[in-house]
C-alpha positions in Angstrom: 38.3 52.9 -24.3 36.2 54.3 -22.6 37.5 57.7 -24.2 37.6 56.1 -27.8 33.3 55.8 -26.7 33.2 59.2 -25.0 35.1 60.8 -28.2 32.4 58.8 -30.8 29.4 59.6 -28.5 30.4 63.5 -28.5 31.1 63.5 -32.0 27.8 61.2 -31.9 25.8 64.2 -30.3 27.7 66.8 -32.3 26.3 65.3 -35.8 23.1 64.9 -33.9 22.7 68.0 -32.7 23.2 69.9 -36.2 20.6 67.7 -38.4 17.9 68.5 -35.5 18.3 71.7 -34.8 17.6 72.3 -38.4 14.7 70.0 -39.3 12.9 71.9 -36.4 13.7 75.3 -36.7 12.8 74.7 -40.6 9.2 72.3 -39.0 8.2 75.2 -36.7 4.8 76.7 -36.9 1.9 78.8 -35.1 -1.4 77.7 -33.8 -4.6 79.7 -35.0 -5.0 82.9 -33.2 -3.0 82.5 -30.1 0.4 82.6 -31.9 1.7 79.9 -29.7 4.6 78.1 -31.6 4.0 74.7 -32.8 6.5 71.8 -33.9 5.5 70.1 -36.9 7.1 67.5 -38.4 4.9 64.8 -39.5 2.9 65.9 -42.4 -0.9 66.6 -41.9 -2.1 64.4 -45.1 -0.8 61.6 -43.2 -2.3 61.5 -40.3 -5.6 62.5 -41.8 -5.5 59.1 -44.1 -4.9 57.1 -41.2 -7.8 59.4 -39.1 -10.3 58.0 -42.0 -9.0 54.4 -41.0 -9.1 54.4 -37.3 -13.1 56.1 -37.5 -13.9 53.5 -40.6 -12.9 50.2 -38.0 -14.9 52.7 -34.7 -17.8 53.4 -36.2 -17.6 49.2 -37.2 -17.2 48.1 -33.6 -19.3 50.5 -31.8 -22.7 50.7 -31.2 -24.0 53.8 -33.1 -27.2 55.3 -31.7 -30.6 55.1 -33.7 -31.5 58.6 -31.9 -31.8 60.5 -35.1 -33.5 63.2 -33.8 -29.6 63.7 -31.5 -27.7 63.0 -34.5 -29.2 65.2 -36.9 -29.0 68.3 -33.9 -24.6 67.1 -33.5 -25.2 67.4 -37.3 -26.7 71.0 -37.4 -24.7 72.2 -34.5 -21.3 70.8 -36.4 -21.9 72.3 -39.8 -22.6 75.6 -38.4 -18.9 75.4 -36.1 -17.3 74.7 -39.6 -19.1 77.6 -42.1 -18.4 80.5 -38.6 -14.2 79.0 -38.6 -14.6 79.2 -42.7 -15.9 82.2 -43.0 -13.9 83.7 -39.8 -10.1 83.3 -41.4 -11.6 84.1 -44.8 -12.7 87.4 -43.4 -9.2 87.6 -42.3 -7.7 86.9 -45.6 -5.9 84.1 -43.8 -5.7 80.3 -44.4 -8.4 78.3 -43.4 -6.8 75.2 -41.1 -10.4 73.0 -42.3 -9.5 73.4 -45.8 -10.0 69.6 -47.1 -11.2 68.5 -44.3 -14.0 66.2 -44.8 -16.2 66.5 -41.7 -18.2 63.6 -40.4 -20.6 63.4 -37.4 -21.4 59.8 -35.5 -23.0 59.3 -32.0 -21.5 56.3 -30.7 -24.3 55.1 -28.1 -22.2 54.5 -24.6 -23.9 56.2 -21.3 -21.0 55.6 -19.4 -19.0 57.5 -20.9 -19.1 61.2 -21.0 -16.9 62.5 -23.6 -16.7 63.4 -27.6 -13.5 63.5 -29.8 -12.6 64.9 -32.7 -9.5 63.5 -35.1 -7.8 65.5 -37.2 -9.1 65.8 -41.0 -13.0 66.8 -39.0 -13.8 63.3 -38.0 -16.1 63.5 -35.1 -17.5 61.5 -32.4 -20.0 62.5 -29.7 -20.9 59.9 -27.0 -24.6 59.7 -25.4 -23.1 59.9 -21.9 -22.0 63.6 -22.5 -25.5 64.3 -23.4 -26.6 64.5 -19.3 -23.8 67.1 -18.9 -24.0 69.2 -22.0 -28.3 69.3 -21.8 -28.6 71.6 -24.5 -27.4 72.9 -27.7 -25.2 75.7 -26.3 -23.6 72.9 -24.2 -23.4 70.5 -27.0 -22.0 72.9 -28.6 -19.1 74.2 -26.2 -17.9 70.9 -26.3 -18.1 69.8 -29.5 -16.1 73.6 -30.3 -13.5 72.4 -28.4 -13.3 69.0 -30.0 -13.0 70.9 -33.2 -10.9 73.2 -31.9 -8.4 70.7 -31.3 -8.5 69.7 -35.4 -8.0 73.2 -36.2 -4.8 73.7 -34.5 -3.3 70.5 -35.5 -2.5 69.3 -32.1 -2.4 65.4 -33.2 0.2 66.5 -36.1 1.6 68.9 -32.7 1.8 65.7 -30.6 2.6 63.2 -33.5 5.9 65.3 -33.7 7.0 65.8 -30.2 6.4 62.1 -30.0 9.3 61.1 -32.2 11.4 63.9 -31.4 11.3 62.6 -27.5 11.4 59.1 -28.6 15.5 59.6 -30.6 16.0 61.9 -27.7 16.0 59.7 -25.2 17.9 57.5 -26.8 21.1 59.8 -27.5 20.8 61.1 -24.1 20.7 57.6 -22.4 24.3 57.2 -25.1 25.3 60.5 -23.7 24.9 59.6 -20.1 26.5 55.9 -21.1 23.7 54.1 -20.7 22.3 55.3 -17.4 18.9 55.8 -17.5 18.2 52.6 -19.1 20.8 51.1 -16.8 18.0 52.7 -13.7 14.9 51.2 -15.5 16.6 47.7 -15.9 17.7 47.7 -12.1 14.1 49.6 -10.0 12.1 47.4 -13.2 10.2 50.9 -14.3 10.4 52.8 -17.0 12.4 56.3 -15.6 13.0 57.6 -19.5 9.1 57.1 -19.9 7.6 58.4 -16.0 10.3 61.7 -17.0 8.1 62.5 -20.2 5.3 61.6 -18.9 4.7 64.0 -15.9 7.9 66.4 -17.1 7.2 66.8 -20.8 3.3 64.8 -22.1 1.3 66.4 -19.3 2.3 70.1 -18.7 2.2 69.4 -23.0 -1.2 68.3 -23.0 -3.1 71.3 -20.4 -1.1 73.5 -22.8 -3.3 72.5 -25.8 -6.3 71.0 -24.0 -6.3 74.9 -22.3 -5.5 76.4 -25.8 -8.7 74.0 -27.4 -11.0 75.9 -24.1 -9.9 79.1 -25.2 -9.9 78.8 -29.6 -13.9 76.2 -28.9 -15.1 79.5 -27.3 -14.2 81.4 -29.9 -15.6 78.9 -32.0 -19.2 79.0 -30.4 -18.8 82.2 -30.2 -18.9 83.0 -34.2 -21.4 80.0 -34.7 -24.2 82.2 -32.6 -24.2 80.1 -29.7 -23.9 81.0 -26.2 -20.6 80.6 -24.3 -21.5 81.0 -21.0 -23.1 77.8 -21.0 -19.6 76.0 -20.8 -18.4 76.8 -17.0 -22.3 75.1 -16.5 -20.8 72.4 -18.4 -17.2 72.2 -16.3 -19.8 72.4 -12.8 -21.7 69.7 -13.9 -18.7 67.9 -14.5 -16.8 68.3 -11.4 -20.1 67.0 -9.8 -20.2 64.0 -12.2 -16.8 63.2 -11.0 -17.4 63.1 -7.6 -13.6 64.7 -6.2 -12.1 61.6 -8.4 -9.6 63.6 -11.1 -6.9 62.6 -10.1 -4.2 65.5 -9.2 -3.7 67.9 -12.2 0.1 67.2 -12.2 -1.0 63.7 -13.5 -3.6 64.7 -15.3 -3.1 65.3 -19.5 -6.0 67.7 -19.0 -6.2 70.9 -16.5 -8.9 70.5 -13.7 -12.4 71.4 -13.4 -12.1 74.8 -11.4 -8.9 75.6 -13.2 -11.0 75.1 -15.9 -13.8 76.9 -15.1 -11.3 80.0 -13.4 -10.0 80.2 -17.2 -13.8 79.7 -18.6 -14.8 82.9 -17.0 -12.0 84.9 -17.3 -12.0 84.7 -21.5 -16.2 84.5 -21.8 -16.6 88.5 -21.9 -13.4 89.1 -23.7 -14.6 86.9 -26.2 -18.1 87.6 -26.4 -17.1 91.6 -27.3 -14.8 90.5 -29.6 -15.5 87.5 -31.3 -19.4 88.0 -31.9 -21.3 85.4 -34.3 -20.3 85.8 -38.0 -22.6 85.9 -41.2 -21.7 82.6 -43.2 -23.1 81.9 -46.7 
């Protein structure tokens, strides 16, 4: 009985392995500018449609700021970065990764949340709480450039594709181990597979994407004509605002503030020279 199960399990793994390899190899691409290899199994259009629905839901439920002057500044910064990104890729004779984006900006009235985000397809939200950290248009451009970089680099597509592979892969490993992972989870009352994914794969992978967004965000802010040196000051202010409450880096999907500051300082001189403001229009 056990021998039969082992043979069946081995055959299943072989078949899955062949299929998975073919799927993965045919779905590999690279991130813009950095050329980091990416896995994209899920169509971008699918995530874009879902992002529109989620964004509309946020607009209905969140308290939107009535500060039109601040919202207009956000829209102006966004438009400059939009145009600069498209112009840059056109100048390089490369496909514009923002082609088909339907850009939109909202300002959410919540001083407790120091954050901003950009969904696939260019749906952007800025929280009023981040404005005390950004201080000025250059700081705000640095934050928005970072968030826009996530969308330009298709990080959401990559994460969704990775989640698909990990979910299937965990089940396969459990089968291969004779159910040892699920047994350990039941015995310990802990999602062992989930912990392995979170601290072994998801968090380091998230930090890689965050660092890439930091780097690309500097480029996009620079070619849009903003002073990217302000980005260092932002993270110094963010570090002060957190007052040592950051989790250890290995437990986080984001690099630590100190690591970000160090990386930004290293990148800025080269980016200022290599990616000066670009003429648009």
